KOLSETOR-593641 format. One record per residue (C-alpha): residue in one letter; x, y, z. Coordinates in nm, 4 decimals, padded with zeros to 6 digits. Example, Ala and Ser with C-alpha at 12.3 -4.5 7.8 and 13.67 -1.06 7.14 Angstrom:
 rest        u        v        w
    A  01.2300 -00.4500  00.7800
    S  01.3670 -00.1060  00.7140
% end
This chain:
 rest        u        v        w
    M -02.5994  03.4975 -00.6093
    G -02.8159  03.2075 -00.7103
    S -02.7924  02.8124 -00.6907
    G -02.8179  02.8036 -01.0549
    H -02.5471  03.0505 -01.0994
    R -02.2993  02.8578 -00.8510
    L -02.3381  02.5274 -01.0092
    G -02.2610  02.6647 -01.3393
    Q -01.9361  02.8389 -01.2347
    R -01.8607  02.4969 -01.0329
    W -01.9169  02.3449 -01.3510
    R -01.6921  02.5484 -01.6035
    H -01.4575  02.5483 -01.3025
    A -01.4204  02.1554 -01.3054
    R -01.4438  02.1421 -01.6816
    G -01.1311  02.3630 -01.7046
    H -00.9663  02.1659 -01.4630
    R -01.0237  01.8418 -01.6661
    R -00.8977  01.9318 -01.9847
    G -00.5720  01.7392 -02.0998
    H -00.5874  01.5135 -01.7962
    G -00.8757  01.3254 -01.7914
    L -00.9230  01.3570 -01.4514
    G -00.8430  01.7180 -01.3837
    R -00.4990  01.9085 -01.3158
    R -00.5398  01.8506 -00.9471
    F -00.5539  01.4729 -00.9641
    G -00.2843  01.4847 -01.1765
    W -00.0253  01.6708 -00.9232
    L -00.1812  01.4348 -00.6989
    W -00.0893  01.1586 -00.9184
    A  00.2563  01.2561 -00.9525
    A  00.3399  01.3378 -00.6099
    Y  00.2196  00.9503 -00.5480
    G  00.4326  00.8182 -00.8357
    T  00.7428  01.0479 -00.6853
    S  00.7246  00.9061 -00.3321
    A  00.6627  00.5295 -00.4429
    L  00.9573  00.5489 -00.6351
    G  01.1720  00.6464 -00.3609
    T  01.0420  00.4084 -00.1612
    W  01.1153  00.1353 -00.3923
    L  01.4603  00.2831 -00.4591
    A  01.5487  00.2312 -00.0663
    F  01.3524 -00.1480 -00.0992
    G  01.5918 -00.3215  00.1586
    A  01.7934 -00.0118  00.2383
    F  01.7369 -00.0423  00.5849
    P  01.8421 -00.4411  00.6614
    L  02.1218 -00.3442  00.4518
    I  02.2470 -00.0950  00.6667
    A  02.1721 -00.2800  00.9635
    V  02.3920 -00.5739  00.8673
    R  02.6601 -00.4111  00.6744
    V  02.7293 -00.1186  00.8851
    L  02.5881 -00.1920  01.2386
    D  02.6903 -00.5733  01.2024
    S  02.3298 -00.6720  01.3493
    G  02.1992 -01.0149  01.3506
    P  01.9160 -01.1945  01.2401
    A  01.6984 -01.1346  01.5345
    E  01.7950 -00.7559  01.5048
    V  01.6983 -00.7385  01.1400
    A  01.3786 -00.9387  01.2206
    A  01.3076 -00.7260  01.4651
    L  01.3796 -00.4150  01.2315
    S  01.1015 -00.5277  00.9792
    S  00.8035 -00.5987  01.2001
    M  00.8683 -00.4017  01.5220
    G  00.9138 -00.0915  01.3566
    A  00.6167 -00.1191  01.1224
    A  00.3854 -00.2466  01.4629
    V  00.5278  00.0489  01.6670
    G  00.4463  00.2982  01.3987
    A  00.1040  00.1522  01.3330
    A  00.0333  00.1724  01.7399
    V  00.1336  00.5492  01.7214
    A -00.1235  00.6188  01.3866
    V -00.4212  00.4614  01.6007
    P -00.5232  00.8295  01.7406
    L -00.3970  01.0196  01.4465
    G -00.7026  00.8645  01.2343
    P -00.9702  01.0269  01.4457
    W -00.7682  01.3572  01.4101
    V -00.6892  01.3357  01.0690
    E -01.0633  01.2834  00.9884
    F -01.2015  01.6355  01.1023
    R -00.8919  01.8516  00.9796
    R -00.8537  01.9410  00.5891
    K -00.6767  01.6784  00.4638
    R -00.4042  01.8700  00.1849
    P -00.1887  02.0103  00.4758
    V -00.2188  01.6661  00.6564
    L -00.0528  01.4706  00.3641
    I  00.1986  01.7766  00.3177
    G  00.2776  01.7184  00.6857
    M  00.3326  01.3600  00.6522
    D  00.5348  01.3765  00.3387
    L  00.7574  01.6194  00.5125
    V  00.7905  01.4040  00.8410
    R  00.9082  01.1456  00.6713
    F  01.1424  01.3545  00.5008
    A  01.3253  01.4766  00.8278
    A  01.2960  01.1501  00.9816
    L  01.4874  00.9525  00.7213
    L  01.7436  01.2608  00.6418
    T  01.8695  01.2082  00.9977
    I  01.9992  00.8658  00.8821
    P  02.2629  00.9541  00.6041
    A  02.3363  01.3031  00.8496
    A  02.4583  01.0287  01.1537
    F  02.6220  00.7929  00.9153
    A  02.8414  01.0864  00.8249
    L  02.8888  01.1378  01.1790
    G  02.9869  00.7924  01.2522
    A  02.7006  00.8041  01.5288
    L  02.4498  00.5741  01.3866
    T  02.2782  00.3394  01.6031
    F  02.0451  00.0543  01.5544
    L  01.8082  00.2100  01.7885
    Q  01.8011  00.5113  01.5398
    L  01.7006  00.2944  01.2602
    L  01.3948  00.1165  01.4495
    L  01.2921  00.4902  01.5540
    V  01.3041  00.6104  01.1876
    S  01.1334  00.3293  01.0527
    A  00.8461  00.3609  01.3441
    V  00.8351  00.7398  01.2572
    V  00.7832  00.6483  00.8799
    A  00.5317  00.4040  00.9218
    A  00.3204  00.6107  01.1251
    A  00.3344  00.8960  00.8649
    D  00.2535  00.5913  00.6158
    V -00.0461  00.5049  00.7752
    T -00.1417  00.8922  00.8338
    F -00.0514  00.9547  00.4653
    R -00.2700  00.6985  00.3205
    S -00.5916  00.7561  00.5348
    A -00.6008  01.1489  00.4667
    S -00.5167  01.0990  00.0728
    G -00.8011  00.8294  00.0225
    A -01.0478  01.0758  00.2019
    Y -00.8838  01.3497 -00.0228
    L -00.9517  01.1435 -00.3101
    K -01.2621  01.0783 -00.2671
    A -01.3412  01.4515 -00.1907
    L -01.1699  01.5344 -00.4942
    L -01.3251  01.3333 -00.7991
    P -01.6815  01.2073 -00.8475
    A -01.7517  00.8496 -00.7913
    R -01.7807  00.7744 -01.1434
    D -01.4052  00.8511 -01.1743
    L -01.2527  00.7019 -00.8266
    L -01.2008  00.3179 -01.0109
    T -00.9961  00.5134 -01.3130
    A -00.7977  00.6891 -01.0452
    N -00.7583  00.3806 -00.8188
    A -00.6462  00.1886 -01.1046
    R -00.3764  00.4613 -01.2479
    L -00.2311  00.4792 -00.8802
    E -00.2318  00.0811 -00.8655
    S -00.0410  00.1141 -01.2391
    T  00.2069  00.3270 -01.1304
    A  00.2644  00.1377 -00.8085
    W  00.3654 -00.1910 -00.9792
    T  00.6021  00.0214 -01.2454
    T  00.8063  00.1794 -00.9514
    T  00.8028 -00.1700 -00.7978
    I  00.9740 -00.3275 -01.1569
    I  01.2154 -00.0284 -01.1712
    G  01.2904  00.0892 -00.7998
    P  01.4696 -00.2193 -00.6721
    P  01.7059 -00.2954 -00.9470
    L  01.8328  00.0907 -00.9728
    G  01.8654  00.0896 -00.6196
    G  02.0514 -00.1724 -00.5952
    A  02.2961 -00.0484 -00.8211
    A  02.3087  00.2773 -00.6743
    I  02.3898  00.1080 -00.3758
    G  02.6807 -00.0589 -00.5541
    V  02.8485  00.2645 -00.6935
    L  02.7682  00.5293 -00.3641
    G  02.7305  00.3378 -00.0630
    P  02.4661  00.1942  00.1748
    V  02.2845  00.5115  00.2942
    V  02.2222  00.6687 -00.0941
    T  01.8863  00.5114 -00.1564
    V  01.7450  00.6265  00.1949
    V  01.8790  00.9728  00.0963
    A  01.6741  00.9052 -00.2674
    D  01.3874  00.8206 -00.0581
    A  01.3985  01.1613  00.1609
    V  01.3919  01.3864 -00.1243
    S  01.1265  01.1976 -00.3092
    Y  00.8963  01.2892  00.0418
    L  01.0124  01.6585 -00.0304
    L  00.8910  01.6453 -00.3778
    S  00.5771  01.4826 -00.3161
    A  00.5211  01.7316 -00.0586
    L  00.6183  02.0311 -00.3111
    G  00.3595  01.8313 -00.5531
    V  00.0470  01.8274 -00.3530
    R  00.0917  02.1834 -00.2543
    A  00.1374  02.2485 -00.6498
    M -00.1931  02.1147 -00.6559
    G -00.4250  02.4406 -00.5520
    G -00.7738  02.4999 -00.5032
    H -00.9788  02.5390 -00.2048
    E -01.0268  02.2495  00.0191
    P -01.3301  02.3239  00.2231
    P -01.3063  02.1973  00.5886
    P -01.4830  01.9199  00.6942
    E -01.8392  01.9138  00.7182
    H -01.8521  01.7824  01.1071
    R -01.4999  01.9473  01.2240
    R -01.4504  01.9745  01.5980
    S -01.2640  02.1757  01.7875
    A -01.1939  01.9648  02.0988
    R -00.9197  01.7284  02.1122
    P -01.0588  01.3647  01.9877
    R -01.2301  01.1628  02.2989
    A -01.0575  00.7926  02.4085
    G -01.4190  00.6272  02.2464
    D -01.2821  00.7832  01.8816
    L -01.0328  00.5817  01.8303
    L -01.2301  00.2848  01.7769
    D -01.4595  00.4375  01.5569
    G -01.2943  00.3111  01.2703
    W -01.3117 -00.0565  01.3671
    R -01.6777 -00.0088  01.4660
    Y -01.7974  00.1375  01.1216
    I -01.6077 -00.1721  00.9406
    L -01.7568 -00.4197  01.1549
    A -02.1311 -00.3042  01.1568
    D -02.1250 -00.3247  00.7727
    A -02.1869 -00.6207  00.5911
    T -01.9887 -00.5343  00.3233
    L -01.6920 -00.3494  00.4496
    R -01.6444 -00.6708  00.7268
    P -01.6408 -00.9517  00.5196
    L -01.3399 -00.7549  00.2627
    F -01.1590 -00.6208  00.5753
    L -01.1371 -00.9593  00.7214
    N -01.0354 -01.1122  00.3873
    T -00.7259 -00.8446  00.2871
    A -00.5888 -00.8820  00.6194
    L -00.5933 -01.2187  00.6165
    F -00.4817 -01.2745  00.3120
    N -00.2322 -00.9894  00.2722
    G -00.0661 -01.1457  00.6212
    L -00.0151 -01.5136  00.4832
    V  00.1316 -01.3983  00.2006
    M  00.3783 -01.1097  00.3382
    A  00.4290 -01.4055  00.6018
    T  00.5903 -01.6557  00.3473
    Q  00.8121 -01.4063  00.2177
    P  01.1387 -01.4364  00.4584
    L  01.0678 -01.8204  00.4297
    L  01.1271 -01.8234  00.0779
    A  01.4239 -01.6427  00.0830
    V  01.5610 -01.8664  00.3423
    L  01.4692 -02.1780  00.0946
    M  01.5621 -02.0075 -00.2500
    L  01.9114 -01.8419 -00.1628
    G  01.9516 -02.1075  00.1122
    R  01.8806 -02.4359  00.0759
    L  01.8100 -02.4365 -00.3016
    G  02.1316 -02.2177 -00.4109
    F  01.9599 -01.9652 -00.6183
    A  02.1603 -01.6466 -00.6742
    P  02.0440 -01.3084 -00.5252
    W  01.9900 -01.2160 -00.8782
    Q  01.7588 -01.4910 -00.9373
    Y  01.5885 -01.4086 -00.6541
    G  01.5296 -01.0644 -00.7486
    L  01.4594 -01.1899 -01.0924
    A  01.1762 -01.4009 -00.9455
    F  00.9936 -01.1103 -00.7934
    A  01.0552 -00.8096 -01.0383
    A  00.9734 -00.9931 -01.3481
    P  00.5929 -01.0559 -01.2423
    A  00.5575 -00.7378 -01.1573
    I  00.4396 -00.6729 -01.5247
    G  00.1672 -00.8679 -01.3882
    G  00.0504 -00.5741 -01.1550
    L  00.0607 -00.3398 -01.4417
    L -00.1687 -00.5483 -01.6969
    G -00.3704 -00.6333 -01.4281
    S -00.4459 -00.2697 -01.3266
    R -00.5550 -00.2026 -01.6833
    L -00.7884 -00.4583 -01.6924
    A -00.9687 -00.3686 -01.3569
    R -01.1925 -00.0949 -01.5048
    P -01.2854 -00.2661 -01.8292
    L -01.3736 -00.5683 -01.6571
    A -01.5827 -00.3667 -01.3712
    S -01.7820 -00.2190 -01.6645
    R -01.8589 -00.5621 -01.8478
    F -01.9365 -00.7642 -01.5538
    G -01.9558 -00.5404 -01.2442
    R -01.7407 -00.4298 -00.9315
    H -01.8956 -00.7459 -00.7361
    R -01.7921 -00.9985 -00.9576
    V -01.4863 -00.8952 -01.0256
    L -01.4113 -00.8764 -00.6475
    L -01.5378 -01.2487 -00.6064
    T -01.3309 -01.3972 -00.9328
    A -01.0237 -01.1813 -00.8936
    G -01.0326 -01.2346 -00.4992
    T -01.0444 -01.6152 -00.5256
    L -00.7961 -01.7021 -00.8055
    R -00.5563 -01.4395 -00.6662
    A -00.5744 -01.7479 -00.3177
    L -00.5165 -02.0222 -00.5912
    W -00.1497 -01.8943 -00.6556
    P  00.0803 -01.8992 -00.3614
    V  00.0420 -02.2886 -00.2522
    G  00.2321 -02.3301 -00.5588
    L  00.5478 -02.2009 -00.4265
    A  00.5986 -02.4937 -00.1805
    F  00.7129 -02.7010 -00.4688
    T  00.9788 -02.5185 -00.5777
    Q  01.2669 -02.7098 -00.7145
    P  01.6518 -02.5642 -00.7544
    G  01.7247 -02.5031 -01.1128
    T  01.5706 -02.3360 -01.3982
    A  01.2453 -02.5120 -01.3711
    G  01.2307 -02.3774 -01.0247
    L  01.3170 -02.0462 -01.1028
    T  01.0306 -02.0745 -01.3887
    L  00.7946 -02.1676 -01.1327
    V  00.8159 -01.9283 -00.8967
    I  00.8038 -01.6384 -01.1767
    G  00.4977 -01.8243 -01.3021
    V  00.3065 -01.8376 -00.9782
    E  00.3840 -01.4505 -00.8840
    L  00.2967 -01.3736 -01.2118
    G -00.0490 -01.5389 -01.1481
    L -00.0804 -01.3809 -00.8172
    I  00.0452 -01.0485 -00.9152
    L -00.2060 -01.0295 -01.2037
    C -00.4856 -01.0949 -01.0067
    C -00.4252 -00.8440 -00.7201
    G -00.3376 -00.5818 -00.9894
    I -00.7093 -00.6537 -01.1136
    F -00.8707 -00.6788 -00.7344
    N -00.6822 -00.3635 -00.5681
    P -00.8000 -00.0748 -00.7572
    V -01.1807 -00.2292 -00.7568
    H -01.1551 -00.3057 -00.3646
    A -00.9716  00.0390 -00.3256
    T -01.3357  00.2077 -00.4944
    C -01.5355 -00.0034 -00.3305
    R -01.4158  00.0706  00.0283
    L -01.4200  00.4355 -00.0760
    D -01.7734  00.4245 -00.2130
    L -01.9379  00.2080  00.0777
    T -01.7775  00.4503  00.3331
    A -01.9274  00.7711  00.4327
    S -01.7600  01.0612  00.3579
    D -01.6677  01.2204  00.7275
    R -01.5330  00.8584  00.7987
    V -01.2818  00.7953  00.5109
    A -00.9862  00.8740  00.7773
    R -01.0929  00.6889  01.0478
    T -01.2089  00.3377  00.8432
    L -00.9212  00.3865  00.6434
    S -00.6585  00.4026  00.9342
    A -00.8345  00.1388  01.1222
    W -00.7793 -00.1004  00.8117
    Q -00.4399 -00.0383  00.7731
    V -00.3148 -00.0275  01.1278
    T -00.4946 -00.3690  01.1274
    T -00.3523 -00.5292  00.8257
    I  00.0061 -00.4212  00.9474
    A -00.0648 -00.5836  01.2521
    T -00.1559 -00.9062  01.1274
    T  00.1260 -00.9170  00.9089
    A  00.3637 -00.8606  01.1692
    L  00.1975 -01.1632  01.4180
    L  00.1830 -01.3755  01.1528
    T  00.5245 -01.3383  01.0064
    A  00.6719 -01.3920  01.3519
    L  00.4360 -01.6716  01.3811
    W  00.5252 -01.8124  01.0501
    G  00.9033 -01.7639  01.1665
    V  00.8349 -02.0326  01.4186
    L  00.6487 -02.2349  01.2143
    G  00.9423 -02.2033  00.9737
    S  01.2464 -02.3224  01.2183
    V  01.0357 -02.6041  01.3637
    L  00.8598 -02.7458  01.0432
    G  01.1051 -02.6474  00.7334
    P  01.0467 -02.3445  00.4839
    R  00.8860 -02.5499  00.2625
    T  00.6125 -02.6906  00.4701
    A  00.5572 -02.3564  00.6313
    I  00.5024 -02.2288  00.2662
    G  00.2730 -02.5098  00.1861
    L  00.0502 -02.4417  00.4851
    A  00.0367 -02.0566  00.4382
    G -00.0599 -02.1726  00.0552
    L -00.3609 -02.4385  00.1954
    L -00.4628 -02.1367  00.4645
    L -00.5203 -01.9062  00.1565
    L -00.7429 -02.0985 -00.0223
    A -00.9793 -02.0471  00.2720
    T -00.9717 -01.6591  00.2374
    P -01.2588 -01.6133 -00.0624
    L -01.4638 -01.8030  00.1611
    L -01.4731 -01.4369  00.3617
    L -01.5280 -01.2070  00.0230
    P -01.8826 -01.0804  00.0547
    R -02.1351 -01.2992 -00.0698
    R -02.3863 -01.0318 -00.1712
    S -02.3643 -00.7129 -00.3051
    P -02.5167 -00.3653 -00.1785
    A -02.6764 -00.1963 -00.4893
    S -02.3906  00.0361 -00.5342
    L -02.1641 -00.2263 -00.6519
    A -02.4068 -00.4519 -00.8219
    G -02.4316 -00.2918 -01.1592
    T -02.1490 -00.2418 -01.3875
    E -01.8850  00.0694 -01.3818
    P -02.0165  00.3927 -01.5547
    A -01.7916  00.5884 -01.7763
    P -01.5453  00.8244 -01.6530
    S -01.6415  01.1943 -01.7071
    H -01.4416  01.3578 -01.9765
    T -01.4247  01.6515 -02.1451
% end
């Protein structure tokens, strides 16, 4: 059979799959699976610390360990999984990681019902879920790049970003209401079920996934574990993006516990006001994700990265000036709205550039290394800023993080490769 006939057959197949969905039926299922699991995650936002405090009578040190150590251990476990994922079909990995998270989370309500729940179990489940999260994300990035042509990646990433912010807005309030009515483990059950539904959605995508071009039959070598970092650090554009995002995310997340102490403790804000201060600004993420593609089409990806990456760094220092009362609440909402709006623009463009700049046979290892570093940096800076908050006070520590964030735009790539310099091509539609 001639190559022209095969090309025409593939075109008709792709065209048929794009009708009614813009990016195709298979992406539609992947998008639905992502949205379902994201909603489950946000429904269960804060569930583990709540269970630790209310069910197991854990203290602040144990709750902090649960938040930081679980993620850090999970990230460490995920390190060898990056090379393992690279040389396997990605869809079975996605389904497998969803089922791992489903099974691990279900052990929590089961142990609670039997009166056998322990803090160690919470810690172990947190680590297993974190490792599966990293593995799933690295595999999904590689799968997305293989599923869609390059011109559609920004559209796809913008849709995923918009979905993430939507679930951020609606998930925690619904989860809090469910906990109030049905008890502390109900949202963990919902989160577990969301992963099962996600696995079914990925399975429903159908289609044939060819094996990786450089598939290995042997186990990954020890040197393969560092391949992701080598690839990132050797690239003149990926390297500064990598350093920028790791430091930015780490500093922003490190101040969140201190801001909670400041607002709920010294400034006397009610819990509902604290929740409102972070739920309402998520609307900025929705708006930003909708603006990402039009802005990239008009100004080019590199300029959007530089501008949004710079603007997002200007906002957090304002949190150091939070005061009690309506004025203080308005300030926090305004700062978070500006920050999240800029992040909503930056994130899908950044994710698309990262995929475009990474060779197809390196995506899983690169994304795994990226996420492991981000998690480890966040855990380290959160612990460090906890100490600084105790010594200097939460307001001073928040201000110090804000000042350091002002320097993060210096880590953004000053020059753009040709693939990022132009404006965004039109997405493929039929």
